[in-house]
C-alpha positions as a Markdown table, in Angstrom:
| # | Residue | x | y | z |
|---|---|---|---|---|
| 1 | Met | 0.0 | 0.0 | 0.0 |
| 2 | Lys | 2.9 | 2.4 | 0.8 |
| 3 | Lys | 4.4 | 1.7 | -2.6 |
| 4 | Leu | 1.1 | 2.4 | -4.3 |
| 5 | Phe | 0.7 | 5.8 | -2.6 |
| 6 | Trp | 4.3 | 6.6 | -3.6 |
| 7 | His | 3.6 | 5.9 | -7.2 |
| 8 | Leu | 0.3 | 7.9 | -7.1 |
| 9 | Arg | 2.2 | 10.8 | -5.6 |
| 10 | Leu | 4.7 | 10.7 | -8.5 |
| 11 | Leu | 1.7 | 10.6 | -10.9 |
| 12 | Ile | 0.3 | 13.8 | -9.4 |
| 13 | Val | 3.6 | 15.7 | -8.8 |
| 14 | Arg | 5.1 | 15.2 | -12.2 |
| 15 | Lys | 8.2 | 17.1 | -13.4 |
| 16 | Arg | 7.8 | 15.8 | -16.9 |
| 17 | Phe | 4.9 | 14.6 | -18.9 |
| 18 | Arg | 6.5 | 11.8 | -20.9 |
| 19 | Glu | 7.9 | 8.7 | -19.2 |
| 20 | Ile | 11.0 | 6.8 | -20.2 |
| 21 | Arg | 10.2 | 3.1 | -19.8 |
| 22 | Trp | 11.5 | -0.3 | -21.0 |
| 23 | Ser | 8.5 | -2.0 | -22.5 |
| 24 | Phe | 7.5 | -1.9 | -26.2 |
| 25 | Ile | 10.2 | 0.6 | -26.9 |
| 26 | Thr | 10.8 | -0.5 | -30.5 |
| 27 | Leu | 7.1 | -0.2 | -31.6 |
| 28 | Lys | 5.6 | 2.8 | -33.3 |
| 29 | Leu | 2.1 | 4.1 | -33.4 |
| 30 | Ser | 1.9 | 3.1 | -37.1 |
| 31 | Asp | 2.6 | -0.5 | -36.0 |
| 32 | Tyr | -0.5 | -0.6 | -33.9 |
| 33 | Phe | -2.7 | 0.9 | -36.6 |
| 34 | Gly | -1.1 | -1.5 | -39.1 |
| 35 | Leu | -1.8 | -4.5 | -36.9 |
| 36 | Ala | -5.4 | -3.4 | -36.3 |
| 37 | Lys | -5.9 | -3.0 | -40.1 |
| 38 | Trp | -4.3 | -6.4 | -40.7 |
| 39 | Ile | -6.4 | -8.3 | -38.2 |
| 40 | Leu | -9.5 | -6.6 | -39.6 |
| 41 | Phe | -8.6 | -7.8 | -43.1 |
| 42 | Arg | -7.9 | -11.2 | -41.6 |
| 43 | Met | -11.4 | -11.3 | -40.1 |
| 44 | Ile | -13.2 | -10.5 | -43.4 |
| 45 | Gly | -11.0 | -12.9 | -45.4 |
| 46 | Leu | -8.9 | -10.3 | -47.3 |
| 47 | Ser | -5.6 | -11.4 | -45.7 |
| 48 | Arg | -4.6 | -15.0 | -45.7 |
| 49 | Asp | -0.8 | -14.7 | -45.8 |
| 50 | Asp | 1.4 | -16.5 | -43.3 |
| 51 | Gln | 3.2 | -13.8 | -41.4 |
| 52 | Val | 5.1 | -16.4 | -39.3 |
| 53 | Val | 6.8 | -17.9 | -42.4 |
| 54 | Lys | 7.6 | -14.4 | -43.7 |
| 55 | Phe | 9.1 | -13.5 | -40.3 |
| 56 | Glu | 11.2 | -16.7 | -40.1 |
| 57 | Thr | 12.5 | -16.2 | -43.7 |
| 58 | Lys | 13.3 | -12.5 | -43.0 |
| 59 | Ile | 15.2 | -13.0 | -39.8 |
| 60 | Ser | 17.2 | -15.9 | -41.3 |
| 61 | Gln | 18.3 | -13.4 | -44.0 |
| 62 | Val | 19.2 | -10.8 | -41.5 |
| 63 | Leu | 21.3 | -13.2 | -39.4 |
| 64 | Gly | 22.8 | -15.1 | -42.4 |
| 65 | Val | 21.6 | -18.4 | -40.7 |
| 66 | Glu | 20.0 | -21.2 | -42.7 |
| 67 | Asn | 17.2 | -22.1 | -40.3 |
| 68 | Val | 14.9 | -20.1 | -38.1 |
| 69 | Val | 12.0 | -21.6 | -36.2 |
| 70 | Ser | 9.7 | -19.4 | -34.2 |
| 71 | Phe | 7.9 | -20.2 | -30.9 |
| 72 | Ser | 5.7 | -18.5 | -28.3 |
| 73 | Gly | 8.7 | -17.5 | -26.1 |
| 74 | Gly | 12.4 | -17.6 | -25.7 |
| 75 | Arg | 12.2 | -20.2 | -22.9 |
| 76 | Val | 10.1 | -22.3 | -25.3 |
| 77 | Ala | 12.7 | -22.0 | -28.1 |
| 78 | Phe | 15.4 | -23.0 | -25.6 |
| 79 | Arg | 13.5 | -26.0 | -24.4 |
| 80 | Ala | 12.9 | -27.1 | -28.1 |
| 81 | Ile | 16.7 | -26.9 | -28.7 |
| 82 | Leu | 17.4 | -29.0 | -25.6 |
| 83 | Gln | 14.9 | -31.6 | -26.7 |
| 84 | Ala | 16.4 | -31.7 | -30.1 |
| 85 | Met | 19.8 | -32.4 | -28.5 |
| 86 | Asn | 18.2 | -35.2 | -26.4 |
| 87 | Val | 19.1 | -33.5 | -23.1 |
| 88 | Gly | 17.7 | -35.6 | -20.2 |
| 89 | Pro | 18.4 | -37.3 | -16.9 |
| 90 | Gly | 22.1 | -37.7 | -16.1 |
| 91 | Asp | 23.1 | -34.8 | -18.3 |
| 92 | Glu | 24.5 | -31.5 | -17.1 |
| 93 | Val | 24.0 | -28.2 | -18.8 |
| 94 | Ile | 26.4 | -25.3 | -17.9 |
| 95 | Val | 24.6 | -21.9 | -17.6 |
| 96 | Pro | 25.9 | -18.5 | -16.5 |
| 97 | Gly | 25.2 | -17.7 | -12.8 |
| 98 | Tyr | 23.7 | -14.4 | -13.9 |
| 99 | Thr | 20.6 | -15.2 | -16.0 |
| 100 | Cys | 16.8 | -15.5 | -16.1 |
| 101 | Val | 15.4 | -18.3 | -14.0 |
| 102 | Val | 13.5 | -19.8 | -16.9 |
| 103 | Val | 16.9 | -20.9 | -18.4 |
| 104 | Pro | 17.8 | -23.4 | -15.6 |
| 105 | Tyr | 14.1 | -24.4 | -15.2 |
| 106 | Ala | 14.0 | -25.5 | -18.8 |
| 107 | Val | 17.0 | -27.8 | -18.1 |
| 108 | Ile | 15.4 | -29.1 | -14.9 |
| 109 | His | 12.0 | -29.8 | -16.6 |
| 110 | Leu | 13.8 | -32.3 | -18.9 |
| 111 | Gly | 15.4 | -34.1 | -16.0 |
| 112 | Ala | 18.9 | -32.7 | -16.5 |
| 113 | Lys | 21.0 | -30.6 | -14.0 |
| 114 | Pro | 21.9 | -26.9 | -14.5 |
| 115 | Val | 25.5 | -26.2 | -13.5 |
| 116 | Tyr | 26.1 | -22.5 | -12.7 |
| 117 | Val | 29.3 | -20.8 | -13.7 |
| 118 | Asp | 30.3 | -17.4 | -12.4 |
| 119 | Val | 30.7 | -14.3 | -14.7 |
| 120 | Gly | 33.5 | -11.9 | -15.0 |
| 121 | Ala | 33.6 | -8.1 | -14.7 |
| 122 | Asp | 32.3 | -7.9 | -18.3 |
| 123 | Tyr | 29.0 | -9.7 | -17.2 |
| 124 | Leu | 29.9 | -12.6 | -19.5 |
| 125 | Ile | 30.6 | -16.2 | -18.4 |
| 126 | Asp | 34.1 | -16.6 | -16.9 |
| 127 | Ile | 36.2 | -18.9 | -19.3 |
| 128 | Glu | 38.5 | -20.3 | -16.6 |
| 129 | Glu | 35.5 | -21.1 | -14.4 |
| 130 | Leu | 33.8 | -22.7 | -17.4 |
| 131 | Lys | 36.7 | -25.0 | -18.0 |
| 132 | Ala | 36.7 | -26.1 | -14.4 |
| 133 | Ala | 33.0 | -26.9 | -14.5 |
| 134 | Ile | 33.2 | -29.3 | -17.4 |
| 135 | Asn | 33.1 | -33.0 | -16.6 |
| 136 | Asn | 32.0 | -36.3 | -18.3 |
| 137 | Asn | 28.3 | -35.5 | -17.7 |
| 138 | Thr | 28.5 | -32.1 | -19.4 |
| 139 | Lys | 26.3 | -32.2 | -22.5 |
| 140 | Val | 25.6 | -28.5 | -23.3 |
| 141 | Ile | 27.2 | -25.1 | -22.6 |
| 142 | Val | 24.9 | -22.1 | -22.7 |
| 143 | Thr | 26.7 | -18.9 | -23.4 |
| 144 | Gln | 24.8 | -15.6 | -22.9 |
| 145 | His | 25.1 | -12.2 | -24.7 |
| 146 | Thr | 24.3 | -10.3 | -21.5 |
| 147 | Tyr | 22.9 | -6.8 | -22.2 |
| 148 | Gly | 23.9 | -7.3 | -25.8 |
| 149 | Tyr | 27.6 | -7.7 | -25.2 |
| 150 | Gln | 29.1 | -10.3 | -27.6 |
| 151 | Asp | 30.2 | -13.3 | -25.6 |
| 152 | Arg | 33.4 | -15.2 | -26.6 |
| 153 | Val | 31.5 | -17.8 | -28.6 |
| 154 | Asp | 34.3 | -19.0 | -30.8 |
| 155 | Glu | 36.6 | -19.6 | -27.8 |
| 156 | Ile | 33.8 | -21.5 | -26.0 |
| 157 | Ile | 33.0 | -23.5 | -29.1 |
| 158 | Ser | 36.7 | -24.5 | -29.3 |
| 159 | Ile | 36.6 | -25.7 | -25.7 |
| 160 | Ala | 33.4 | -27.6 | -26.2 |
| 161 | Arg | 34.3 | -29.3 | -29.5 |
| 162 | Thr | 37.3 | -31.1 | -27.9 |
| 163 | Arg | 34.9 | -32.8 | -25.5 |
| 164 | Gly | 31.9 | -33.4 | -27.8 |
| 165 | Ile | 29.8 | -30.8 | -26.0 |
| 166 | Arg | 27.1 | -28.7 | -27.7 |
| 167 | Val | 27.0 | -24.9 | -27.5 |
| 168 | Ile | 23.8 | -22.9 | -27.3 |
| 169 | Glu | 23.8 | -19.1 | -27.5 |
| 170 | Asp | 21.3 | -17.3 | -25.2 |
| 171 | Ser | 20.6 | -14.3 | -27.4 |
| 172 | Ala | 17.6 | -12.9 | -25.6 |
| 173 | His | 19.4 | -9.6 | -25.2 |
| 174 | Ala | 20.8 | -9.3 | -28.8 |
| 175 | Ile | 19.7 | -9.8 | -32.3 |
| 176 | Gly | 21.4 | -9.0 | -35.7 |
| 177 | Lys | 25.0 | -9.3 | -36.7 |
| 178 | Trp | 28.1 | -8.4 | -34.6 |
| 179 | Pro | 30.7 | -6.0 | -35.9 |
| 180 | Asp | 32.9 | -8.9 | -36.9 |
| 181 | Gly | 30.2 | -10.2 | -39.2 |
| 182 | Ser | 29.2 | -13.2 | -37.1 |
| 183 | Ala | 25.7 | -13.7 | -35.7 |
| 184 | Pro | 23.9 | -15.8 | -33.1 |
| 185 | Gly | 23.5 | -19.3 | -34.4 |
| 186 | Leu | 26.0 | -18.9 | -37.2 |
| 187 | Asn | 28.8 | -20.9 | -35.7 |
| 188 | Ser | 27.4 | -22.5 | -32.5 |
| 189 | Asp | 25.0 | -25.4 | -32.5 |
| 190 | Ala | 22.0 | -23.1 | -32.1 |
| 191 | Ala | 20.9 | -19.8 | -30.6 |
| 192 | Phe | 17.6 | -18.7 | -29.2 |
| 193 | Phe | 15.9 | -15.3 | -29.1 |
| 194 | Ser | 13.2 | -13.7 | -26.9 |
| 195 | Phe | 10.7 | -11.1 | -28.1 |
| 196 | Glu | 9.2 | -10.3 | -24.7 |
| 197 | Asn | 8.2 | -6.7 | -24.2 |
| 198 | Ser | 11.6 | -5.3 | -23.1 |
| 199 | Lys | 13.8 | -7.2 | -25.6 |
| 200 | Pro | 15.6 | -6.0 | -28.8 |
| 201 | Leu | 12.5 | -6.7 | -30.8 |
| 202 | Thr | 9.1 | -7.2 | -29.2 |
| 203 | Ser | 5.8 | -8.9 | -29.8 |
| 204 | Phe | 4.9 | -9.1 | -26.1 |
| 205 | Trp | 5.7 | -12.8 | -26.1 |
| 206 | Gly | 7.6 | -14.7 | -28.6 |
| 207 | Gly | 10.9 | -16.4 | -29.4 |
| 208 | Ala | 12.9 | -18.2 | -32.1 |
| 209 | Val | 15.6 | -20.7 | -32.7 |
| 210 | Ala | 18.4 | -20.0 | -35.2 |
| 211 | Thr | 20.8 | -22.8 | -36.4 |
| 212 | Asn | 23.0 | -23.9 | -39.2 |
| 213 | Asn | 22.8 | -27.5 | -38.0 |
| 214 | Pro | 20.3 | -29.3 | -40.3 |
| 215 | Glu | 19.7 | -32.1 | -37.8 |
| 216 | Ile | 18.8 | -29.7 | -35.0 |
| 217 | Ala | 16.7 | -27.6 | -37.4 |
| 218 | Asn | 14.8 | -30.7 | -38.5 |
| 219 | Ser | 14.2 | -31.9 | -34.9 |
| 220 | Val | 13.1 | -28.4 | -33.7 |
| 221 | Asn | 10.7 | -28.2 | -36.7 |
| 222 | Gln | 9.2 | -31.6 | -35.8 |
| 223 | Ile | 8.7 | -30.4 | -32.2 |
| 224 | Lys | 6.9 | -27.3 | -33.5 |
| 225 | Lys | 4.7 | -29.3 | -35.9 |
| 226 | Gln | 3.3 | -31.3 | -33.0 |
| 227 | Thr | 1.6 | -28.2 | -31.6 |
| 228 | Pro | -1.6 | -26.8 | -33.1 |
| 229 | Thr | -1.8 | -23.6 | -35.2 |
| 230 | His | -3.7 | -20.6 | -33.9 |
| 231 | Ser | -7.3 | -20.2 | -34.9 |
| 232 | Leu | -8.6 | -16.9 | -36.2 |
| 233 | Phe | -10.3 | -16.3 | -32.9 |
| 234 | Ala | -7.1 | -17.0 | -31.0 |
| 235 | Glu | -5.2 | -14.6 | -33.4 |
| 236 | Ile | -7.8 | -11.9 | -32.7 |
| 237 | Leu | -7.4 | -12.4 | -28.9 |
| 238 | Ile | -3.6 | -12.2 | -29.1 |
| 239 | Ala | -3.7 | -9.1 | -31.3 |
| 240 | Asn | -6.1 | -7.4 | -28.8 |
| 241 | His | -3.9 | -8.5 | -25.9 |
| 242 | Val | -0.7 | -7.0 | -27.5 |
| 243 | Leu | -2.4 | -3.8 | -28.6 |
| 244 | Leu | -4.0 | -3.2 | -25.1 |
| 245 | Ala | -0.7 | -3.9 | -23.3 |
| 246 | Ser | 1.4 | -1.8 | -25.5 |
| 247 | Ile | -1.0 | 1.2 | -25.4 |
| 248 | Leu | -1.1 | 1.0 | -21.6 |
| 249 | Tyr | 2.7 | 1.1 | -21.5 |
| 250 | His | 3.1 | 3.9 | -23.9 |
| 251 | Pro | 5.3 | 6.7 | -22.4 |
| 252 | Asn | 2.6 | 9.4 | -23.0 |
| 253 | Ile | -0.2 | 7.7 | -21.0 |
| 254 | Val | 0.9 | 9.8 | -18.1 |
| 255 | Gly | 1.7 | 6.9 | -15.8 |
| 256 | Leu | -2.0 | 5.8 | -15.6 |
| 257 | Gly | -1.2 | 2.8 | -17.8 |
| 258 | Arg | 0.8 | 0.9 | -15.2 |
| 259 | Tyr | -2.1 | 1.0 | -12.8 |
| 260 | Ile | -4.7 | -0.1 | -15.4 |
| 261 | Phe | -2.2 | -2.8 | -16.4 |
| 262 | Ala | -1.9 | -4.0 | -12.9 |
| 263 | Ile | -5.7 | -4.2 | -12.5 |
| 264 | Leu | -6.0 | -6.2 | -15.8 |
| 265 | Leu | -3.3 | -8.6 | -14.6 |
| 266 | Arg | -5.3 | -9.2 | -11.4 |
| 267 | Leu | -8.4 | -9.8 | -13.5 |
| 268 | Gly | -6.6 | -12.3 | -15.7 |
| 269 | Ile | -7.2 | -10.2 | -18.8 |
| 270 | Leu | -3.5 | -9.6 | -19.3 |
| 271 | Asn | -0.5 | -11.9 | -18.4 |
| 272 | His | 3.0 | -11.3 | -17.1 |
| 273 | Ser | 5.9 | -12.3 | -19.3 |
| 274 | Ile | 7.2 | -14.3 | -16.3 |
| 275 | Ser | 4.4 | -16.0 | -14.3 |
| 276 | Glu | 4.4 | -17.1 | -10.7 |
| 277 | Ser | 4.7 | -20.7 | -11.9 |
| 278 | Asp | 7.8 | -19.7 | -13.9 |
| 279 | Glu | 9.3 | -18.2 | -10.7 |
| 280 | Lys | 8.6 | -21.2 | -8.7 |
| 281 | Gly | 9.8 | -23.7 | -11.3 |
| 282 | Phe | 6.5 | -25.4 | -12.0 |
| 283 | Glu | 6.4 | -27.2 | -15.4 |
| 284 | Pro | 3.9 | -25.6 | -17.8 |
| 285 | Lys | 1.0 | -27.7 | -19.0 |
| 286 | Asn | 1.7 | -26.9 | -22.6 |
| 287 | Pro | 5.4 | -26.1 | -22.7 |
| 288 | Ile | 5.7 | -25.9 | -26.5 |
| 289 | Arg | 3.6 | -23.3 | -28.3 |
| 290 | Arg | 3.8 | -21.4 | -31.6 |
| 291 | Leu | 4.3 | -17.7 | -32.4 |
| 292 | Ser | 1.1 | -16.2 | -33.8 |
| 293 | Asn | 0.6 | -14.3 | -37.1 |
| 294 | Pro | -0.2 | -11.0 | -35.3 |
| 295 | Gln | 3.0 | -11.2 | -33.4 |
| 296 | Ala | 5.0 | -12.1 | -36.5 |
| 297 | Tyr | 3.4 | -9.1 | -38.2 |
| 298 | Leu | 4.8 | -6.7 | -35.6 |
| 299 | Leu | 8.2 | -8.3 | -35.6 |
| 300 | Leu | 8.4 | -8.0 | -39.4 |
| 301 | Arg | 7.7 | -4.3 | -39.2 |
| 302 | Gln | 10.5 | -3.9 | -36.6 |
| 303 | Ile | 13.0 | -6.0 | -38.6 |
| 304 | Asp | 12.4 | -3.7 | -41.6 |
| 305 | Arg | 13.8 | -0.8 | -39.5 |
| 306 | Ile | 16.4 | -2.8 | -37.5 |
| 307 | Gly | 19.1 | -0.5 | -38.8 |
| 308 | Glu | 17.3 | 2.5 | -37.4 |
| 309 | Ile | 16.8 | 0.7 | -34.0 |
| 310 | Glu | 20.4 | -0.3 | -33.8 |
| 311 | Ser | 21.7 | 3.1 | -34.8 |
| 312 | Arg | 19.7 | 4.8 | -32.0 |
| 313 | Arg | 21.0 | 2.3 | -29.4 |
| 314 | Arg | 24.6 | 2.7 | -30.6 |
| 315 | Lys | 24.4 | 6.5 | -30.3 |
| 316 | Ala | 23.1 | 6.2 | -26.7 |
| 317 | Val | 25.8 | 3.7 | -25.9 |
| 318 | Asn | 28.4 | 6.1 | -27.3 |
| 319 | Ala | 27.0 | 9.0 | -25.3 |
| 320 | Tyr | 27.0 | 7.0 | -22.0 |
| 321 | Ser | 30.5 | 5.7 | -22.6 |
| 322 | Glu | 31.8 | 9.2 | -23.2 |
| 323 | Leu | 30.0 | 10.6 | -20.1 |
| 324 | Phe | 31.5 | 7.9 | -17.7 |
| 325 | Gly | 34.9 | 7.7 | -19.4 |
| 326 | Leu | 34.4 | 4.1 | -20.2 |
| 327 | Glu | 35.6 | 2.1 | -23.2 |
| 328 | Asn | 33.1 | 2.4 | -26.0 |
| 329 | Pro | 32.0 | -1.1 | -27.2 |
| 330 | Asp | 30.4 | 0.5 | -30.3 |
| 331 | Ile | 27.6 | -2.0 | -30.3 |
| 332 | Pro | 23.8 | -1.5 | -29.9 |
| 333 | Leu | 23.5 | -2.7 | -26.3 |
| 334 | Leu | 19.9 | -3.5 | -25.2 |
| 335 | Arg | 20.8 | -1.9 | -21.8 |
| 336 | Phe | 23.8 | 0.1 | -20.6 |
| 337 | Pro | 25.0 | -1.4 | -17.3 |
| 338 | Ile | 26.6 | 0.7 | -14.6 |
| 339 | Leu | 27.8 | -0.6 | -11.2 |
| 340 | Thr | 27.1 | 1.8 | -8.3 |
| 341 | Arg | 26.7 | 1.5 | -4.5 |
| 342 | Asp | 23.8 | 4.0 | -4.7 |
| 343 | Lys | 21.5 | 1.7 | -6.6 |
| 344 | Gln | 18.2 | 2.0 | -4.7 |
| 345 | Lys | 18.7 | 5.7 | -4.1 |
| 346 | Leu | 19.2 | 6.3 | -7.9 |
| 347 | Val | 16.2 | 4.2 | -8.8 |
| 348 | Val | 14.1 | 6.6 | -6.6 |
| 349 | Gln | 15.7 | 9.8 | -7.9 |
| 350 | Phe | 15.2 | 8.8 | -11.5 |
| 351 | Ala | 11.6 | 7.7 | -10.9 |
| 352 | Lys | 10.8 | 11.2 | -9.7 |
| 353 | Gln | 11.9 | 12.4 | -13.1 |
| 354 | Gln | 9.7 | 9.8 | -14.9 |
| 355 | Ile | 12.7 | 7.6 | -15.8 |
| 356 | Glu | 12.5 | 3.9 | -15.1 |
| 357 | Leu | 16.1 | 2.7 | -14.3 |
| 358 | Gly | 16.6 | -0.9 | -15.2 |
| 359 | Gln | 17.7 | -3.3 | -12.5 |
| 360 | Trp | 18.7 | -6.4 | -14.4 |
| 361 | Phe | 19.6 | -8.4 | -12.5 |
| 362 | Gln | 18.7 | -7.9 | -8.9 |
| 363 | Ala | 19.9 | -11.5 | -8.1 |
| 364 | Pro | 22.0 | -14.1 | -9.9 |
| 365 | Leu | 18.7 | -15.5 | -11.1 |
| 366 | His | 16.1 | -13.1 | -12.3 |
| 367 | Pro | 13.6 | -12.3 | -10.9 |
| 368 | Glu | 14.9 | -12.2 | -7.3 |
| 369 | Ser | 11.6 | -13.7 | -6.1 |
| 370 | Ser | 12.4 | -16.9 | -7.8 |
| 371 | Asp | 12.8 | -20.2 | -5.9 |
| 372 | Phe | 16.5 | -20.6 | -5.9 |
| 373 | Asp | 16.4 | -24.0 | -4.2 |
| 374 | Ala | 14.1 | -25.3 | -6.9 |
| 375 | Ala | 16.5 | -23.9 | -9.6 |
| 376 | Gly | 19.4 | -25.7 | -7.9 |
| 377 | Tyr | 21.3 | -22.5 | -7.2 |
| 378 | Arg | 23.6 | -22.4 | -4.1 |
| 379 | Trp | 24.3 | -19.0 | -2.7 |
| 380 | Gly | 28.0 | -18.2 | -2.7 |
| 381 | Ser | 28.7 | -20.3 | -5.7 |
| 382 | Cys | 28.9 | -17.3 | -8.1 |
| 383 | Pro | 30.3 | -14.5 | -6.0 |
| 384 | Asn | 31.0 | -12.1 | -8.9 |
| 385 | Ala | 27.4 | -12.5 | -10.2 |
| 386 | Glu | 26.0 | -12.0 | -6.7 |
| 387 | Asn | 28.0 | -8.8 | -6.2 |
| 388 | Ile | 27.1 | -7.4 | -9.6 |
| 389 | Ala | 23.5 | -8.0 | -8.9 |
| 390 | Lys | 23.7 | -5.8 | -5.8 |
| 391 | Leu | 25.3 | -2.9 | -7.7 |
| 392 | Cys | 24.0 | -3.0 | -11.2 |
| 393 | Ile | 21.6 | -0.5 | -12.8 |
| 394 | Asn | 20.8 | -0.1 | -16.5 |
| 395 | Leu | 20.4 | 3.0 | -18.5 |
| 396 | Pro | 18.0 | 2.9 | -21.5 |
| 397 | Thr | 19.5 | 2.8 | -25.0 |
| 398 | Ser | 16.4 | 2.9 | -27.2 |
| 399 | Ile | 16.0 | 6.7 | -26.7 |
| 400 | Ser | 17.2 | 9.7 | -28.6 |
| 401 | Gly | 16.7 | 13.5 | -28.8 |
| 402 | Ser | 15.3 | 15.2 | -25.7 |
| 403 | Asp | 14.8 | 11.8 | -23.9 |
| 404 | Leu | 18.5 | 11.0 | -24.2 |
| 405 | Asp | 19.5 | 14.5 | -23.2 |
| 406 | His | 17.3 | 14.3 | -20.2 |
| 407 | Val | 18.8 | 10.9 | -19.1 |
| 408 | Leu | 22.4 | 12.1 | -19.7 |
| 409 | Lys | 21.8 | 15.3 | -17.7 |
| 410 | Leu | 20.5 | 13.3 | -14.7 |
| 411 | Ala | 23.2 | 10.6 | -15.1 |
| 412 | Glu | 25.9 | 13.3 | -15.0 |
| 413 | Arg | 24.4 | 14.8 | -11.9 |
| 414 | Tyr | 23.6 | 11.7 | -9.8 |
| 415 | Ile | 25.6 | 8.7 | -11.0 |
| 416 | Lys | 29.2 | 8.2 | -9.7 |
| 417 | Val | 31.2 | 5.3 | -11.1 |
């Protein structure tokens, strides 16, 4: 109740009309109108094209990867890859000790064991710790492009190949090609993406597998084919869900959207991207589901302007790097991480200015309310990750113009690194 009154006070005593938030930041108003028009044409039979196939073809061209298979979420795509690799009881899967809890849960739901490896100061999996964690039961290594930083995939592949171990790239925070011309899924066994509402591209839910391995691609496709396609009625419901959620999170809704969103969540009209069952590790009743045509439609529109999206992010990253005197990675980070001992104080200060500071991750497994015992995580096993989680805030990168100037001004005033 105290938190609610605090938010309401911020709503009334506003220093700025427009909010800077994380959700649906790559969508434009024209995308919503386009989706509404498309679903209307769908209802009256004037549009029968398969947007999902178009999306899978388009993203494979962008990445330069032979095979892309879409699903209803990143965790679903990851599970499909694990199933295609026949991961099961007795197998161990190495994962970073700084990740979303749905990653280890996907491993556990197949009867395998997640093995957590600490990260370094660069937020990426520590190579020496990784080598030490490998044993005869290790079947898969999951490498993660945290915040959009390119992990050392080729080095990890080299380590894995000598032991016959598979490599999966968790690319939930990154999409597109790296400066060196490589891309997720190009050289590893497979990569998976997430299109949740705060990811590089968004369709509220959604995910995909990218791979150049024909056997994995065939197996993943077979897994997908076992699930039913969406009916027209289901597509209409999904489109309405996405439209409603994205409108409520629009930065110009003067903060009211978050409260309406919370009420609709309570009523079951909208859903969280991570449910309570996800946090507690319960296996979903229908773990494998497809991406829908309305979601694919939105993703296609964003892919068509991916150059614009990445350019905006890169400019923000360059500005933050210059401000804090840090080495410029010159890549379109999803979020710009900063370590500070004033974390909670800064979150409050920026909120008063209508800026939502990111707090990925507040614990080695996100979200911090997750059941760590159920996920097999032992506190103290990844000290670097645990320390980073205490100190890390994230600055937004999908902003430009006056929004970026506003964040830079406050960052210069309040953030000390």
